[in-house]
N, CA and C atoms as an extended XYZ file, in Angstrom:
375
Properties=species:S:1:pos:R:3:atomname:S:1:resname:S:1:resid:I:1 pbc="F F F"
N      -229.548      107.132      -36.104 N   MET     1
C      -229.431      107.943      -37.298 CA  MET     1
C      -229.615      109.403      -36.925 C   MET     1
N      -228.855      110.233      -37.562 N   THR     2
C      -228.954      111.670      -37.313 CA  THR     2
C      -229.758      112.338      -38.422 C   THR     2
N      -230.216      113.531      -38.130 N   THR     3
C      -230.923      114.302      -39.158 CA  THR     3
C      -230.004      114.528      -40.350 C   THR     3
N      -228.747      114.816      -40.081 N   ALA     4
C      -227.786      115.039      -41.172 CA  ALA     4
C      -227.664      113.801      -42.056 C   ALA     4
N      -227.688      112.619      -41.464 N   ALA     5
C      -227.586      111.380      -42.254 CA  ALA     5
C      -228.808      111.205      -43.143 C   ALA     5
N      -229.985      111.522      -42.625 N   ILE     6
C      -231.201      111.420      -43.439 CA  ILE     6
C      -231.154      112.441      -44.569 C   ILE     6
N      -230.776      113.658      -44.247 N   VAL     7
C      -230.666      114.710      -45.263 CA  VAL     7
C      -229.659      114.299      -46.338 C   VAL     7
N      -228.504      113.818      -45.915 N   ASP     8
C      -227.493      113.380      -46.882 CA  ASP     8
C      -228.007      112.222      -47.727 C   ASP     8
N      -228.746      111.300      -47.104 N   GLY     9
C      -229.315      110.171      -47.845 CA  GLY     9
C      -230.281      110.626      -48.919 C   GLY     9
N      -231.103      111.612      -48.597 N   VAL    10
C      -232.046      112.150      -49.587 CA  VAL    10
C      -231.290      112.892      -50.683 C   VAL    10
N      -230.329      113.699      -50.305 N   ARG    11
C      -229.569      114.461      -51.303 CA  ARG    11
C      -228.765      113.542      -52.216 C   ARG    11
N      -228.234      112.446      -51.671 N   ASP    12
C      -227.472      111.495      -52.483 CA  ASP    12
C      -228.345      110.821      -53.545 C   ASP    12
N      -229.643      110.737      -53.289 N   ARG    13
C      -230.554      110.012      -54.177 CA  ARG    13
C      -231.354      110.928      -55.108 C   ARG    13
N      -231.148      112.235      -54.967 N   THR    14
C      -231.925      113.199      -55.753 CA  THR    14
C      -231.016      114.313      -56.271 C   THR    14
N      -231.650      115.277      -56.918 N   ASP    15
C      -230.925      116.458      -57.399 CA  ASP    15
C      -231.021      117.626      -56.418 C   ASP    15
N      -231.482      117.363      -55.207 N   ILE    16
C      -231.610      118.422      -54.201 CA  ILE    16
C      -230.221      118.892      -53.788 C   ILE    16
N      -230.020      120.198      -53.829 N   GLU    17
C      -228.681      120.745      -53.584 CA  GLU    17
C      -228.445      121.211      -52.155 C   GLU    17
N      -229.481      121.665      -51.469 N   THR    18
C      -229.253      122.235      -50.145 CA  THR    18
C      -229.880      121.390      -49.035 C   THR    18
N      -229.306      121.527      -47.855 N   GLU    19
C      -229.842      120.842      -46.682 CA  GLU    19
C      -231.255      121.336      -46.371 C   GLU    19
N      -231.482      122.627      -46.498 N   GLU    20
C      -232.784      123.210      -46.206 CA  GLU    20
C      -233.863      122.634      -47.120 C   GLU    20
N      -233.528      122.503      -48.394 N   ARG    21
C      -234.506      121.966      -49.354 CA  ARG    21
C      -234.783      120.495      -49.063 C   ARG    21
N      -233.754      119.745      -48.728 N   ALA    22
C      -233.947      118.333      -48.383 CA  ALA    22
C      -234.845      118.209      -47.160 C   ALA    22
N      -234.646      119.059      -46.173 N   LEU    23
C      -235.500      119.028      -44.977 CA  LEU    23
C      -236.950      119.351      -45.315 C   LEU    23
N      -237.170      120.265      -46.239 N   GLU    24
C      -238.535      120.585      -46.668 CA  GLU    24
C      -239.212      119.362      -47.293 C   GLU    24
N      -238.475      118.634      -48.105 N   VAL    25
C      -239.014      117.439      -48.757 CA  VAL    25
C      -239.269      116.334      -47.732 C   VAL    25
N      -238.349      116.149      -46.817 N   ILE    26
C      -238.515      115.141      -45.765 CA  ILE    26
C      -239.745      115.479      -44.933 C   ILE    26
N      -239.869      116.728      -44.536 N   GLU    27
C      -241.023      117.132      -43.737 CA  GLU    27
C      -242.326      116.938      -44.509 C   GLU    27
N      -242.365      117.349      -45.765 N   ALA    28
C      -243.578      117.196      -46.573 CA  ALA    28
C      -243.976      115.727      -46.682 C   ALA    28
N      -243.000      114.868      -46.889 N   THR    29
C      -243.279      113.436      -47.029 CA  THR    29
C      -243.790      112.849      -45.715 C   THR    29
N      -243.110      113.145      -44.618 N   LEU    30
C      -243.503      112.564      -43.328 CA  LEU    30
C      -244.816      113.136      -42.814 C   LEU    30
N      -245.068      114.414      -43.020 N   ARG    31
C      -246.343      114.994      -42.579 CA  ARG    31
C      -247.510      114.418      -43.386 C   ARG    31
N      -247.292      114.196      -44.666 N   THR    32
C      -248.345      113.614      -45.489 CA  THR    32
C      -248.567      112.156      -45.105 C   THR    32
N      -247.494      111.434      -44.855 N   LEU    33
C      -247.625      110.056      -44.377 CA  LEU    33
C      -248.414      110.026      -43.070 C   LEU    33
N      -248.157      110.981      -42.181 N   ALA    34
C      -248.858      111.037      -40.894 CA  ALA    34
C      -250.360      111.156      -41.080 C   ALA    34
N      -250.778      111.877      -42.107 N   GLU    35
C      -252.211      112.025      -42.369 CA  GLU    35
C      -252.832      110.726      -42.863 C   GLU    35
N      -252.014      109.857      -43.403 N   ARG    36
C      -252.510      108.612      -43.994 CA  ARG    36
C      -252.466      107.446      -43.018 C   ARG    36
N      -251.550      107.492      -42.041 N   LEU    37
C      -251.398      106.412      -41.068 CA  LEU    37
C      -252.260      106.661      -39.835 C   LEU    37
N      -252.435      105.620      -39.062 N   SER    38
C      -253.077      105.816      -37.767 CA  SER    38
C      -252.124      106.601      -36.876 C   SER    38
N      -252.671      107.254      -35.899 N   HIS    39
C      -251.855      108.020      -34.956 CA  HIS    39
C      -250.828      107.112      -34.282 C   HIS    39
N      -251.260      105.932      -33.891 N   GLU    40
C      -250.371      104.986      -33.210 CA  GLU    40
C      -249.194      104.582      -34.099 C   GLU    40
N      -249.455      104.312      -35.353 N   GLU    41
C      -248.372      103.931      -36.261 CA  GLU    41
C      -247.423      105.101      -36.498 C   GLU    41
N      -247.950      106.297      -36.576 N   GLY    42
C      -247.093      107.481      -36.696 CA  GLY    42
C      -246.151      107.604      -35.510 C   GLY    42
N      -246.663      107.324      -34.322 N   LEU    43
C      -245.817      107.342      -33.130 CA  LEU    43
C      -244.729      106.282      -33.212 C   LEU    43
N      -245.084      105.104      -33.727 N   ASP    44
C      -244.096      104.035      -33.872 CA  ASP    44
C      -242.982      104.433      -34.830 C   ASP    44
N      -243.341      105.033      -35.951 N   VAL    45
C      -242.338      105.489      -36.918 CA  VAL    45
C      -241.461      106.564      -36.284 C   VAL    45
N      -242.075      107.469      -35.543 N   ALA    46
C      -241.343      108.576      -34.928 CA  ALA    46
C      -240.238      108.092      -34.002 C   ALA    46
N      -240.449      106.964      -33.341 N   GLU    47
C      -239.440      106.434      -32.417 CA  GLU    47
C      -238.094      106.190      -33.087 C   GLU    47
N      -238.090      105.926      -34.376 N   PHE    48
C      -236.863      105.614      -35.098 CA  PHE    48
C      -236.156      106.850      -35.641 C   PHE    48
N      -236.779      108.010      -35.502 N   LEU    49
C      -236.233      109.236      -36.075 CA  LEU    49
C      -235.461      110.051      -35.044 C   LEU    49
N      -234.564      110.902      -35.508 N   PRO    50
C      -233.898      111.832      -34.591 CA  PRO    50
C      -234.949      112.730      -33.919 C   PRO    50
N      -234.653      113.193      -32.739 N   ALA    51
C      -235.615      113.960      -31.941 CA  ALA    51
C      -236.238      115.126      -32.704 C   ALA    51
N      -235.439      115.845      -33.477 N   GLU    52
C      -235.971      117.027      -34.163 CA  GLU    52
C      -236.944      116.695      -35.295 C   GLU    52
N      -237.024      115.429      -35.699 N   LEU    53
C      -237.947      115.023      -36.762 CA  LEU    53
C      -239.133      114.211      -36.236 C   LEU    53
N      -239.169      113.913      -34.980 N   GLN    54
C      -240.150      112.980      -34.446 CA  GLN    54
C      -241.599      113.445      -34.515 C   GLN    54
N      -241.852      114.725      -34.591 N   THR    55
C      -243.246      115.170      -34.667 CA  THR    55
C      -243.815      115.062      -36.083 C   THR    55
N      -242.976      114.988      -37.068 N   TRP    56
C      -243.455      115.013      -38.449 CA  TRP    56
C      -244.303      113.816      -38.851 C   TRP    56
N      -243.987      112.579      -38.448 N   PRO    57
C      -244.857      111.473      -38.870 CA  PRO    57
C      -246.071      111.272      -37.971 C   PRO    57
N      -246.346      112.198      -37.079 N   VAL    58
C      -247.474      112.060      -36.160 CA  VAL    58
C      -248.466      113.182      -36.438 C   VAL    58
N      -249.662      112.820      -36.835 N   ASP    59
C      -250.697      113.789      -37.144 CA  ASP    59
C      -251.413      114.176      -35.851 C   ASP    59
N      -251.159      115.373      -35.375 N   SER    60
C      -251.773      115.816      -34.122 CA  SER    60
C      -253.220      116.247      -34.315 C   SER    60
N      -253.648      116.390      -35.543 N   GLU    61
C      -255.011      116.824      -35.828 CA  GLU    61
C      -256.003      115.666      -35.868 C   GLU    61
N      -255.512      114.463      -36.030 N   SER    62
C      -256.403      113.329      -36.237 CA  SER    62
C      -255.867      112.098      -35.525 C   SER    62
N      -256.765      111.304      -35.001 N   TRP    63
C      -256.375      110.065      -34.331 CA  TRP    63
C      -256.717      108.859      -35.192 C   TRP    63
N      -257.033      109.063      -36.437 N   SER    64
C      -257.308      107.935      -37.334 CA  SER    64
C      -256.749      108.246      -38.707 C   SER    64
N      -256.483      107.191      -39.442 N   GLU    65
C      -255.877      107.369      -40.751 CA  GLU    65
C      -256.850      108.011      -41.735 C   GLU    65
N      -256.299      108.784      -42.616 N   GLY    66
C      -257.089      109.385      -43.673 CA  GLY    66
C      -257.183      108.419      -44.839 C   GLY    66
N      -258.244      108.511      -45.567 N   ALA    67
C      -258.430      107.599      -46.691 CA  ALA    67
C      -258.233      108.378      -47.988 C   ALA    67
N      -256.990      108.587      -48.368 N   PHE    68
C      -256.746      109.229      -49.648 CA  PHE    68
C      -255.814      108.364      -50.483 C   PHE    68
N      -255.934      108.509      -51.771 N   SER    69
C      -255.219      107.673      -52.731 CA  SER    69
C      -253.733      108.017      -52.782 C   SER    69
N      -252.984      107.149      -53.434 N   PHE    70
C      -251.562      107.407      -53.628 CA  PHE    70
C      -251.363      108.653      -54.490 C   PHE    70
N      -252.213      108.828      -55.460 N   ASP    71
C      -252.148      110.029      -56.297 CA  ASP    71
C      -252.345      111.283      -55.435 C   ASP    71
N      -253.293      111.221      -54.505 N   ASP    72
C      -253.512      112.338      -53.584 CA  ASP    72
C      -252.302      112.538      -52.670 C   ASP    72
N      -251.687      111.436      -52.233 N   PHE    73
C      -250.480      111.516      -51.417 CA  PHE    73
C      -249.418      112.330      -52.163 C   PHE    73
N      -249.186      111.975      -53.421 N   LEU    74
C      -248.175      112.682      -54.213 CA  LEU    74
C      -248.549      114.151      -54.416 C   LEU    74
N      -249.825      114.420      -54.630 N   SER    75
C      -250.267      115.814      -54.782 CA  SER    75
C      -250.005      116.617      -53.515 C   SER    75
N      -250.289      116.016      -52.364 N   LYS    76
C      -250.069      116.696      -51.091 CA  LYS    76
C      -248.579      116.955      -50.851 C   LYS    76
N      -247.740      115.959      -51.147 N   VAL    77
C      -246.293      116.142      -50.979 CA  VAL    77
C      -245.810      117.252      -51.921 C   VAL    77
N      -246.265      117.200      -53.169 N   ALA    78
C      -245.857      118.223      -54.140 CA  ALA    78
C      -246.259      119.618      -53.677 C   ALA    78
N      -247.474      119.742      -53.156 N   GLU    79
C      -247.936      121.048      -52.694 CA  GLU    79
C      -247.140      121.508      -51.473 C   GLU    79
N      -246.970      120.633      -50.495 N   ARG    80
C      -246.253      121.008      -49.268 CA  ARG    80
C      -244.795      121.373      -49.536 C   ARG    80
N      -244.166      120.670      -50.461 N   ALA    81
C      -242.748      120.899      -50.739 CA  ALA    81
C      -242.532      121.838      -51.925 C   ALA    81
N      -243.631      122.379      -52.453 N   ASP    82
C      -243.563      123.300      -53.583 CA  ASP    82
C      -242.807      122.674      -54.755 C   ASP    82
N      -243.243      121.468      -55.126 N   LEU    83
C      -242.638      120.750      -56.251 CA  LEU    83
C      -243.464      120.981      -57.500 C   LEU    83
N      -242.829      120.887      -58.651 N   ASP    84
C      -243.510      121.186      -59.903 CA  ASP    84
C      -244.304      120.033      -60.486 C   ASP    84
N      -244.189      118.836      -59.905 N   SER    85
C      -244.948      117.711      -60.448 CA  SER    85
C      -245.086      116.587      -59.434 C   SER    85
N      -246.091      115.744      -59.676 N   LYS    86
C      -246.262      114.553      -58.831 CA  LYS    86
C      -245.136      113.560      -59.088 C   LYS    86
N      -244.594      113.578      -60.291 N   ASN    87
C      -243.481      112.695      -60.605 CA  ASN    87
C      -242.264      113.031      -59.737 C   ASN    87
N      -241.997      114.299      -59.568 N   ARG    88
C      -240.892      114.725      -58.703 CA  ARG    88
C      -241.215      114.381      -57.243 C   ARG    88
N      -242.471      114.530      -56.847 N   ALA    89
C      -242.882      114.151      -55.488 CA  ALA    89
C      -242.646      112.664      -55.256 C   ALA    89
N      -242.913      111.855      -56.261 N   LEU    90
C      -242.661      110.415      -56.150 CA  LEU    90
C      -241.168      110.150      -55.977 C   LEU    90
N      -240.361      110.731      -56.821 N   THR    91
C      -238.910      110.528      -56.748 CA  THR    91
C      -238.368      110.950      -55.394 C   THR    91
N      -238.791      112.100      -54.924 N   TYR    92
C      -238.294      112.609      -53.646 CA  TYR    92
C      -238.822      111.785      -52.470 C   TYR    92
N      -240.086      111.403      -52.519 N   SER    93
C      -240.652      110.581      -51.436 CA  SER    93
C      -239.959      109.225      -51.368 C   SER    93
N      -239.684      108.636      -52.514 N   GLN    94
C      -238.945      107.367      -52.531 CA  GLN    94
C      -237.570      107.554      -51.895 C   GLN    94
N      -236.917      108.665      -52.192 N   ALA    95
C      -235.597      108.946      -51.612 CA  ALA    95
C      -235.684      109.072      -50.095 C   ALA    95
N      -236.749      109.678      -49.605 N   VAL    96
C      -236.940      109.799      -48.154 CA  VAL    96
C      -237.067      108.410      -47.534 C   VAL    96
N      -237.897      107.559      -48.122 N   PHE    97
C      -238.073      106.210      -47.571 CA  PHE    97
C      -236.786      105.388      -47.653 C   PHE    97
N      -236.039      105.546      -48.734 N   GLU    98
C      -234.760      104.829      -48.849 CA  GLU    98
C      -233.783      105.298      -47.780 C   GLU    98
N      -233.742      106.600      -47.531 N   ALA    99
C      -232.849      107.131      -46.505 CA  ALA    99
C      -233.263      106.655      -45.110 C   ALA    99
N      -234.558      106.568      -44.866 N   LEU   100
C      -235.054      106.114      -43.565 CA  LEU   100
C      -234.818      104.631      -43.336 C   LEU   100
N      -234.760      103.881      -44.427 N   ARG   101
C      -234.602      102.427      -44.326 CA  ARG   101
C      -233.350      102.033      -43.530 C   ARG   101
N      -232.393      102.927      -43.448 N   VAL   102
C      -231.162      102.657      -42.710 CA  VAL   102
C      -231.466      102.379      -41.239 C   VAL   102
N      -232.403      103.144      -40.647 N   ASP   103
C      -232.684      102.999      -39.219 CA  ASP   103
C      -234.067      102.461      -38.881 C   ASP   103
N      -235.008      102.575      -39.782 N   VAL   104
C      -236.332      102.033      -39.510 CA  VAL   104
C      -236.289      100.547      -39.852 C   VAL   104
N      -236.654       99.731      -38.909 N   THR   105
C      -236.544       98.280      -39.098 CA  THR   105
C      -237.516       97.787      -40.156 C   THR   105
N      -237.182       96.673      -40.763 N   GLU   106
C      -238.053       96.071      -41.774 CA  GLU   106
C      -239.428       95.732      -41.201 C   GLU   106
N      -239.506       95.169      -39.972 N   PRO   107
C      -240.846       94.920      -39.414 CA  PRO   107
C      -241.669       96.205      -39.256 C   PRO   107
N      -241.019       97.301      -38.900 N   GLU   108
C      -241.737       98.566      -38.767 CA  GLU   108
C      -242.226       99.045      -40.131 C   GLU   108
N      -241.379       98.955      -41.131 N   LEU   109
C      -241.806       99.337      -42.481 CA  LEU   109
C      -242.945       98.446      -42.965 C   LEU   109
N      -242.893       97.169      -42.616 N   ASP   110
C      -243.986       96.260      -42.988 CA  ASP   110
C      -245.294       96.675      -42.325 C   ASP   110
N      -245.239       97.127      -41.070 N   ARG   111
C      -246.452       97.594      -40.390 CA  ARG   111
C      -247.003       98.839      -41.070 C   ARG   111
N      -246.106       99.719      -41.490 N   VAL   112
C      -246.551      100.905      -42.225 CA  VAL   112
C      -247.220      100.467      -43.526 C   VAL   112
N      -246.600       99.556      -44.236 N   ARG   113
C      -247.152       99.077      -45.513 CA  ARG   113
C      -248.534       98.473      -45.354 C   ARG   113
N      -248.771       97.760      -44.245 N   THR   114
C      -250.076       97.111      -44.069 CA  THR   114
C      -251.189       98.138      -43.883 C   THR   114
N      -250.855       99.344      -43.502 N   GLN   115
C      -251.880      100.381      -43.341 CA  GLN   115
C      -252.151      101.138      -44.639 C   GLN   115
N      -251.371      100.839      -45.637 N   LEU   116
C      -251.502      101.565      -46.899 CA  LEU   116
C      -251.981      100.627      -48.003 C   LEU   116
N      -252.760      101.140      -48.943 N   PRO   117
C      -253.152      100.327      -50.089 CA  PRO   117
C      -251.924       99.911      -50.916 C   PRO   117
N      -252.074       98.887      -51.724 N   ALA   118
C      -250.974       98.359      -52.544 CA  ALA   118
C      -250.389       99.432      -53.453 C   ALA   118
N      -251.163      100.428      -53.823 N   SER   119
C      -250.659      101.476      -54.704 CA  SER   119
C      -249.507      102.266      -54.078 C   SER   119
N      -249.364      102.205      -52.766 N   TYR   120
C      -248.279      102.901      -52.079 CA  TYR   120
C      -246.980      102.101      -52.075 C   TYR   120
N      -247.019      100.856      -52.517 N   ASP   121
C      -245.827       99.991      -52.465 CA  ASP   121
C      -244.632      100.592      -53.197 C   ASP   121
N      -244.866      101.401      -54.179 N   THR   122
C      -243.775      102.005      -54.939 CA  THR   122
C      -242.883      102.888      -54.051 C   THR   122
N      -243.421      103.370      -52.931 N   LEU   123
C      -242.603      104.164      -52.002 CA  LEU   123
C      -241.512      103.331      -51.349 C   LEU   123
N      -241.758      102.033      -51.247 N   PHE   124
C      -240.875      101.155      -50.498 CA  PHE   124
C      -239.929      100.357      -51.388 C   PHE   124
N      -239.965      100.607      -52.695 N   SER   125
C      -239.126       99.813      -53.605 CA  SER   125
C      -237.823      100.488      -53.902 C   SER   125
């Protein structure tokens, strides 16, 4: 999968008009996910991404997962991507995961899910 394919996948699923804005949302989502996953799992997710996106799901500041709620996840994505609501952060984050589903294997997504509380399941639907 190419970065352009991920960007197009996000734009196809949202009202995002520009490539730059889609990249901001993708980065906000993956960087926030990195803070929530273990470092090792972030590295596993990164393997499936194009080279220019591989650092985003890996939290270089921490070697262990953060314990924050799904509501906090949405707040962090909204803040990082300068979104006006957590509802928009949810819609955009779901679009990112749907776009990634093309190349990230189901077993890998299942491993990501096991590190997250059930409240995060909405990202994968």
